[in-house]
PDB file with SEQRES, HELIX, SHEET and CRYST1 records, atoms N, CA, C and O in Angstrom:
SEQRES   1 A   52  MET HIS ILE LYS ASP GLN PHE LEU PRO TYR PHE SER LEU          
SEQRES   2 A   52  ILE ALA PHE TYR PHE CYS ILE LYS ILE TYR PHE TYR LEU          
SEQRES   3 A   52  ILE ARG ASN GLU ILE LYS ASN PHE SER LYS CYS ASN SER          
SEQRES   4 A   52  GLU HIS TYR TYR MET ALA GLY LYS TYR TYR GLY THR LYS          
HELIX    1 AA1 ILE A    3  ASN A   33  1                                  31    
HELIX    2 AA2 PHE A   34  ASN A   38  3                                   5    
HELIX    3 AA3 SER A   39  THR A   51  1                                  13    
CRYST1    1.000    1.000    1.000  90.00  90.00  90.00 P 1           1          
ATOM      1  N   MET A   1      82.995  82.405 139.273  1.00  0.00           N  
ATOM      2  CA  MET A   1      83.483  82.833 137.968  1.00  0.00           C  
ATOM      3  C   MET A   1      84.965  82.561 137.798  1.00  0.00           C  
ATOM      4  O   MET A   1      85.813  83.140 138.478  1.00  0.00           O  
ATOM      5  N   HIS A   2      85.239  81.687 136.898  1.00  0.00           N  
ATOM      6  CA  HIS A   2      86.655  81.401 136.681  1.00  0.00           C  
ATOM      7  C   HIS A   2      87.319  82.401 135.709  1.00  0.00           C  
ATOM      8  O   HIS A   2      86.605  83.092 134.982  1.00  0.00           O  
ATOM      9  N   ILE A   3      88.641  82.497 135.676  1.00  0.00           N  
ATOM     10  CA  ILE A   3      89.311  83.458 134.766  1.00  0.00           C  
ATOM     11  C   ILE A   3      89.193  82.871 133.390  1.00  0.00           C  
ATOM     12  O   ILE A   3      89.255  83.623 132.417  1.00  0.00           O  
ATOM     13  N   LYS A   4      89.023  81.554 133.239  1.00  0.00           N  
ATOM     14  CA  LYS A   4      88.846  80.928 131.836  1.00  0.00           C  
ATOM     15  C   LYS A   4      87.528  81.443 131.280  1.00  0.00           C  
ATOM     16  O   LYS A   4      87.504  81.817 130.107  1.00  0.00           O  
ATOM     17  N   ASP A   5      86.384  81.495 132.058  1.00  0.00           N  
ATOM     18  CA  ASP A   5      85.209  81.891 131.607  1.00  0.00           C  
ATOM     19  C   ASP A   5      85.151  83.277 131.181  1.00  0.00           C  
ATOM     20  O   ASP A   5      84.413  83.631 130.262  1.00  0.00           O  
ATOM     21  N   GLN A   6      85.984  84.157 131.884  1.00  0.00           N  
ATOM     22  CA  GLN A   6      86.076  85.566 131.578  1.00  0.00           C  
ATOM     23  C   GLN A   6      86.724  85.773 130.207  1.00  0.00           C  
ATOM     24  O   GLN A   6      86.340  86.624 129.404  1.00  0.00           O  
ATOM     25  N   PHE A   7      87.729  84.932 130.005  1.00  0.00           N  
ATOM     26  CA  PHE A   7      88.567  85.185 128.752  1.00  0.00           C  
ATOM     27  C   PHE A   7      88.048  84.446 127.604  1.00  0.00           C  
ATOM     28  O   PHE A   7      88.469  84.742 126.485  1.00  0.00           O  
ATOM     29  N   LEU A   8      87.132  83.465 127.759  1.00  0.00           N  
ATOM     30  CA  LEU A   8      86.618  82.679 126.600  1.00  0.00           C  
ATOM     31  C   LEU A   8      86.003  83.631 125.543  1.00  0.00           C  
ATOM     32  O   LEU A   8      86.390  83.587 124.375  1.00  0.00           O  
ATOM     33  N   PRO A   9      85.067  84.471 125.947  1.00  0.00           N  
ATOM     34  CA  PRO A   9      84.501  85.314 124.839  1.00  0.00           C  
ATOM     35  C   PRO A   9      85.531  86.113 124.058  1.00  0.00           C  
ATOM     36  O   PRO A   9      85.489  86.176 122.830  1.00  0.00           O  
ATOM     37  N   TYR A  10      86.431  86.707 124.771  1.00  0.00           N  
ATOM     38  CA  TYR A  10      87.498  87.453 124.097  1.00  0.00           C  
ATOM     39  C   TYR A  10      88.317  86.605 123.219  1.00  0.00           C  
ATOM     40  O   TYR A  10      88.732  87.013 122.135  1.00  0.00           O  
ATOM     41  N   PHE A  11      88.552  85.425 123.680  1.00  0.00           N  
ATOM     42  CA  PHE A  11      89.465  84.460 122.879  1.00  0.00           C  
ATOM     43  C   PHE A  11      88.705  84.057 121.597  1.00  0.00           C  
ATOM     44  O   PHE A  11      89.259  84.078 120.498  1.00  0.00           O  
ATOM     45  N   SER A  12      87.501  83.712 121.761  1.00  0.00           N  
ATOM     46  CA  SER A  12      86.642  83.252 120.566  1.00  0.00           C  
ATOM     47  C   SER A  12      86.683  84.459 119.589  1.00  0.00           C  
ATOM     48  O   SER A  12      86.894  84.275 118.390  1.00  0.00           O  
ATOM     49  N   LEU A  13      86.474  85.739 120.128  1.00  0.00           N  
ATOM     50  CA  LEU A  13      86.354  86.851 119.139  1.00  0.00           C  
ATOM     51  C   LEU A  13      87.658  87.105 118.520  1.00  0.00           C  
ATOM     52  O   LEU A  13      87.669  87.486 117.349  1.00  0.00           O  
ATOM     53  N   ILE A  14      88.792  86.938 119.175  1.00  0.00           N  
ATOM     54  CA  ILE A  14      90.139  87.164 118.562  1.00  0.00           C  
ATOM     55  C   ILE A  14      90.359  86.047 117.561  1.00  0.00           C  
ATOM     56  O   ILE A  14      90.917  86.292 116.491  1.00  0.00           O  
ATOM     57  N   ALA A  15      89.930  84.799 117.879  1.00  0.00           N  
ATOM     58  CA  ALA A  15      90.098  83.667 116.946  1.00  0.00           C  
ATOM     59  C   ALA A  15      89.416  83.961 115.716  1.00  0.00           C  
ATOM     60  O   ALA A  15      89.968  83.873 114.619  1.00  0.00           O  
ATOM     61  N   PHE A  16      88.094  84.347 115.904  1.00  0.00           N  
ATOM     62  CA  PHE A  16      87.277  84.727 114.721  1.00  0.00           C  
ATOM     63  C   PHE A  16      87.796  85.751 113.874  1.00  0.00           C  
ATOM     64  O   PHE A  16      87.739  85.690 112.646  1.00  0.00           O  
ATOM     65  N   TYR A  17      88.345  86.773 114.575  1.00  0.00           N  
ATOM     66  CA  TYR A  17      88.996  87.943 113.792  1.00  0.00           C  
ATOM     67  C   TYR A  17      90.127  87.463 113.013  1.00  0.00           C  
ATOM     68  O   TYR A  17      90.261  87.885 111.864  1.00  0.00           O  
ATOM     69  N   PHE A  18      90.998  86.590 113.525  1.00  0.00           N  
ATOM     70  CA  PHE A  18      92.103  86.134 112.845  1.00  0.00           C  
ATOM     71  C   PHE A  18      91.800  85.208 111.753  1.00  0.00           C  
ATOM     72  O   PHE A  18      92.458  85.171 110.713  1.00  0.00           O  
ATOM     73  N   CYS A  19      90.731  84.412 112.023  1.00  0.00           N  
ATOM     74  CA  CYS A  19      90.262  83.521 110.904  1.00  0.00           C  
ATOM     75  C   CYS A  19      89.810  84.265 109.701  1.00  0.00           C  
ATOM     76  O   CYS A  19      90.133  83.920 108.564  1.00  0.00           O  
ATOM     77  N   ILE A  20      89.015  85.346 109.978  1.00  0.00           N  
ATOM     78  CA  ILE A  20      88.485  86.236 108.849  1.00  0.00           C  
ATOM     79  C   ILE A  20      89.711  86.966 108.093  1.00  0.00           C  
ATOM     80  O   ILE A  20      89.732  87.199 106.885  1.00  0.00           O  
ATOM     81  N   LYS A  21      90.660  87.265 108.958  1.00  0.00           N  
ATOM     82  CA  LYS A  21      91.851  88.103 108.368  1.00  0.00           C  
ATOM     83  C   LYS A  21      92.624  87.284 107.553  1.00  0.00           C  
ATOM     84  O   LYS A  21      93.058  87.715 106.484  1.00  0.00           O  
ATOM     85  N   ILE A  22      92.871  86.022 107.980  1.00  0.00           N  
ATOM     86  CA  ILE A  22      93.739  85.132 107.178  1.00  0.00           C  
ATOM     87  C   ILE A  22      92.923  84.681 106.003  1.00  0.00           C  
ATOM     88  O   ILE A  22      93.489  84.559 104.916  1.00  0.00           O  
ATOM     89  N   TYR A  23      91.626  84.420 106.124  1.00  0.00           N  
ATOM     90  CA  TYR A  23      90.775  84.021 105.011  1.00  0.00           C  
ATOM     91  C   TYR A  23      90.814  85.015 103.827  1.00  0.00           C  
ATOM     92  O   TYR A  23      90.976  84.681 102.654  1.00  0.00           O  
ATOM     93  N   PHE A  24      90.647  86.264 104.274  1.00  0.00           N  
ATOM     94  CA  PHE A  24      90.604  87.355 103.200  1.00  0.00           C  
ATOM     95  C   PHE A  24      91.998  87.555 102.605  1.00  0.00           C  
ATOM     96  O   PHE A  24      92.140  87.795 101.406  1.00  0.00           O  
ATOM     97  N   TYR A  25      93.075  87.451 103.495  1.00  0.00           N  
ATOM     98  CA  TYR A  25      94.375  87.494 102.965  1.00  0.00           C  
ATOM     99  C   TYR A  25      94.683  86.456 101.862  1.00  0.00           C  
ATOM    100  O   TYR A  25      95.225  86.726 100.790  1.00  0.00           O  
ATOM    101  N   LEU A  26      94.284  85.281 102.246  1.00  0.00           N  
ATOM    102  CA  LEU A  26      94.437  84.137 101.321  1.00  0.00           C  
ATOM    103  C   LEU A  26      93.618  84.334  99.973  1.00  0.00           C  
ATOM    104  O   LEU A  26      94.118  84.072  98.879  1.00  0.00           O  
ATOM    105  N   ILE A  27      92.457  84.765 100.114  1.00  0.00           N  
ATOM    106  CA  ILE A  27      91.632  84.977  98.925  1.00  0.00           C  
ATOM    107  C   ILE A  27      92.198  86.106  98.016  1.00  0.00           C  
ATOM    108  O   ILE A  27      92.139  86.000  96.791  1.00  0.00           O  
ATOM    109  N   ARG A  28      92.757  87.204  98.640  1.00  0.00           N  
ATOM    110  CA  ARG A  28      93.326  88.264  97.924  1.00  0.00           C  
ATOM    111  C   ARG A  28      94.524  87.719  97.221  1.00  0.00           C  
ATOM    112  O   ARG A  28      94.733  88.068  96.059  1.00  0.00           O  
ATOM    113  N   ASN A  29      95.297  86.925  97.807  1.00  0.00           N  
ATOM    114  CA  ASN A  29      96.572  86.333  97.208  1.00  0.00           C  
ATOM    115  C   ASN A  29      96.143  85.429  96.096  1.00  0.00           C  
ATOM    116  O   ASN A  29      96.752  85.429  95.026  1.00  0.00           O  
ATOM    117  N   GLU A  30      95.104  84.652  96.321  1.00  0.00           N  
ATOM    118  CA  GLU A  30      94.716  83.722  95.362  1.00  0.00           C  
ATOM    119  C   GLU A  30      94.326  84.375  94.081  1.00  0.00           C  
ATOM    120  O   GLU A  30      94.705  83.951  92.989  1.00  0.00           O  
ATOM    121  N   ILE A  31      93.543  85.442  94.244  1.00  0.00           N  
ATOM    122  CA  ILE A  31      92.987  86.286  93.065  1.00  0.00           C  
ATOM    123  C   ILE A  31      94.217  86.899  92.326  1.00  0.00           C  
ATOM    124  O   ILE A  31      94.308  86.855  91.099  1.00  0.00           O  
ATOM    125  N   LYS A  32      95.148  87.466  93.116  1.00  0.00           N  
ATOM    126  CA  LYS A  32      96.234  88.062  92.552  1.00  0.00           C  
ATOM    127  C   LYS A  32      97.180  87.073  91.794  1.00  0.00           C  
ATOM    128  O   LYS A  32      97.700  87.369  90.718  1.00  0.00           O  
ATOM    129  N   ASN A  33      97.364  85.893  92.421  1.00  0.00           N  
ATOM    130  CA  ASN A  33      98.253  84.877  91.713  1.00  0.00           C  
ATOM    131  C   ASN A  33      97.536  84.265  90.538  1.00  0.00           C  
ATOM    132  O   ASN A  33      98.126  83.913  89.516  1.00  0.00           O  
ATOM    133  N   PHE A  34      96.158  84.147  90.738  1.00  0.00           N  
ATOM    134  CA  PHE A  34      95.441  83.494  89.685  1.00  0.00           C  
ATOM    135  C   PHE A  34      95.521  84.315  88.380  1.00  0.00           C  
ATOM    136  O   PHE A  34      95.740  83.802  87.283  1.00  0.00           O  
ATOM    137  N   SER A  35      95.334  85.582  88.585  1.00  0.00           N  
ATOM    138  CA  SER A  35      95.320  86.438  87.326  1.00  0.00           C  
ATOM    139  C   SER A  35      96.775  86.595  86.671  1.00  0.00           C  
ATOM    140  O   SER A  35      96.978  86.736  85.465  1.00  0.00           O  
ATOM    141  N   LYS A  36      97.680  86.550  87.602  1.00  0.00           N  
ATOM    142  CA  LYS A  36      99.178  86.825  87.199  1.00  0.00           C  
ATOM    143  C   LYS A  36      99.817  85.537  86.634  1.00  0.00           C  
ATOM    144  O   LYS A  36     100.222  85.515  85.472  1.00  0.00           O  
ATOM    145  N   CYS A  37      99.913  84.442  87.466  1.00  0.00           N  
ATOM    146  CA  CYS A  37     100.805  83.392  87.001  1.00  0.00           C  
ATOM    147  C   CYS A  37     100.183  82.042  86.836  1.00  0.00           C  
ATOM    148  O   CYS A  37     100.795  81.141  86.263  1.00  0.00           O  
ATOM    149  N   ASN A  38      98.942  81.876  87.342  1.00  0.00           N  
ATOM    150  CA  ASN A  38      98.237  80.647  87.153  1.00  0.00           C  
ATOM    151  C   ASN A  38      97.979  80.243  85.712  1.00  0.00           C  
ATOM    152  O   ASN A  38      98.130  79.087  85.318  1.00  0.00           O  
ATOM    153  N   SER A  39      97.557  81.323  84.891  1.00  0.00           N  
ATOM    154  CA  SER A  39      97.340  81.147  83.484  1.00  0.00           C  
ATOM    155  C   SER A  39      98.643  80.606  82.820  1.00  0.00           C  
ATOM    156  O   SER A  39      98.604  79.659  82.036  1.00  0.00           O  
ATOM    157  N   GLU A  40      99.707  81.191  83.135  1.00  0.00           N  
ATOM    158  CA  GLU A  40     101.059  80.736  82.527  1.00  0.00           C  
ATOM    159  C   GLU A  40     101.383  79.397  83.038  1.00  0.00           C  
ATOM    160  O   GLU A  40     101.813  78.546  82.260  1.00  0.00           O  
ATOM    161  N   HIS A  41     101.197  79.123  84.379  1.00  0.00           N  
ATOM    162  CA  HIS A  41     101.487  77.893  84.888  1.00  0.00           C  
ATOM    163  C   HIS A  41     100.727  76.747  84.346  1.00  0.00           C  
ATOM    164  O   HIS A  41     101.325  75.698  84.103  1.00  0.00           O  
ATOM    165  N   TYR A  42      99.393  76.868  84.127  1.00  0.00           N  
ATOM    166  CA  TYR A  42      98.614  75.842  83.525  1.00  0.00           C  
ATOM    167  C   TYR A  42      98.967  75.664  82.114  1.00  0.00           C  
ATOM    168  O   TYR A  42      98.920  74.546  81.600  1.00  0.00           O  
ATOM    169  N   TYR A  43      99.299  76.652  81.496  1.00  0.00           N  
ATOM    170  CA  TYR A  43      99.575  76.698  80.036  1.00  0.00           C  
ATOM    171  C   TYR A  43     100.947  75.860  79.856  1.00  0.00           C  
ATOM    172  O   TYR A  43     101.087  75.027  78.960  1.00  0.00           O  
ATOM    173  N   MET A  44     101.884  76.155  80.751  1.00  0.00           N  
ATOM    174  CA  MET A  44     103.208  75.388  80.595  1.00  0.00           C  
ATOM    175  C   MET A  44     103.017  73.984  81.093  1.00  0.00           C  
ATOM    176  O   MET A  44     103.614  73.079  80.512  1.00  0.00           O  
ATOM    177  N   ALA A  45     102.236  73.721  82.120  1.00  0.00           N  
ATOM    178  CA  ALA A  45     101.916  72.386  82.555  1.00  0.00           C  
ATOM    179  C   ALA A  45     101.251  71.597  81.541  1.00  0.00           C  
ATOM    180  O   ALA A  45     101.508  70.409  81.348  1.00  0.00           O  
ATOM    181  N   GLY A  46     100.349  72.301  80.862  1.00  0.00           N  
ATOM    182  CA  GLY A  46      99.532  71.508  79.827  1.00  0.00           C  
ATOM    183  C   GLY A  46     100.445  71.151  78.749  1.00  0.00           C  
ATOM    184  O   GLY A  46     100.397  70.012  78.284  1.00  0.00           O  
ATOM    185  N   LYS A  47     101.347  72.089  78.268  1.00  0.00           N  
ATOM    186  CA  LYS A  47     102.344  71.755  77.180  1.00  0.00           C  
ATOM    187  C   LYS A  47     103.247  70.652  77.688  1.00  0.00           C  
ATOM    188  O   LYS A  47     103.494  69.695  76.954  1.00  0.00           O  
ATOM    189  N   TYR A  48     103.750  70.737  78.904  1.00  0.00           N  
ATOM    190  CA  TYR A  48     104.694  69.772  79.481  1.00  0.00           C  
ATOM    191  C   TYR A  48     104.053  68.373  79.498  1.00  0.00           C  
ATOM    192  O   TYR A  48     104.640  67.408  79.010  1.00  0.00           O  
ATOM    193  N   TYR A  49     102.770  68.275  80.102  1.00  0.00           N  
ATOM    194  CA  TYR A  49     102.155  67.021  80.215  1.00  0.00           C  
ATOM    195  C   TYR A  49     101.576  66.521  78.860  1.00  0.00           C  
ATOM    196  O   TYR A  49     101.285  65.335  78.701  1.00  0.00           O  
ATOM    197  N   GLY A  50     101.427  67.402  77.948  1.00  0.00           N  
ATOM    198  CA  GLY A  50     100.905  67.054  76.666  1.00  0.00           C  
ATOM    199  C   GLY A  50     102.030  66.401  75.864  1.00  0.00           C  
ATOM    200  O   GLY A  50     101.716  65.581  75.001  1.00  0.00           O  
ATOM    201  N   THR A  51     103.255  66.684  76.069  1.00  0.00           N  
ATOM    202  CA  THR A  51     104.310  66.093  75.255  1.00  0.00           C  
ATOM    203  C   THR A  51     104.753  64.773  75.708  1.00  0.00           C  
ATOM    204  O   THR A  51     105.394  64.042  74.952  1.00  0.00           O  
ATOM    205  N   LYS A  52     104.411  64.389  77.036  1.00  0.00           N  
ATOM    206  CA  LYS A  52     104.725  63.195  77.637  1.00  0.00           C  
ATOM    207  C   LYS A  52     103.909  62.062  77.050  1.00  0.00           C  
ATOM    208  O   LYS A  52     104.057  60.913  77.468  1.00  0.00           O  
TER     209      LYS A  52                                                      
END                                                                             
């Protein structure tokens, strides 16, 4: 039994945990930003590109 084999399950679990954590963090930020500034951003971008 190698040390690597012992740590592999823990490592995959930690990696999985961090993936989920980062994923939910990004989703929460996306929703917050989308409701707050994306509507303004797309409105301004639409006006800006519409005049060109």
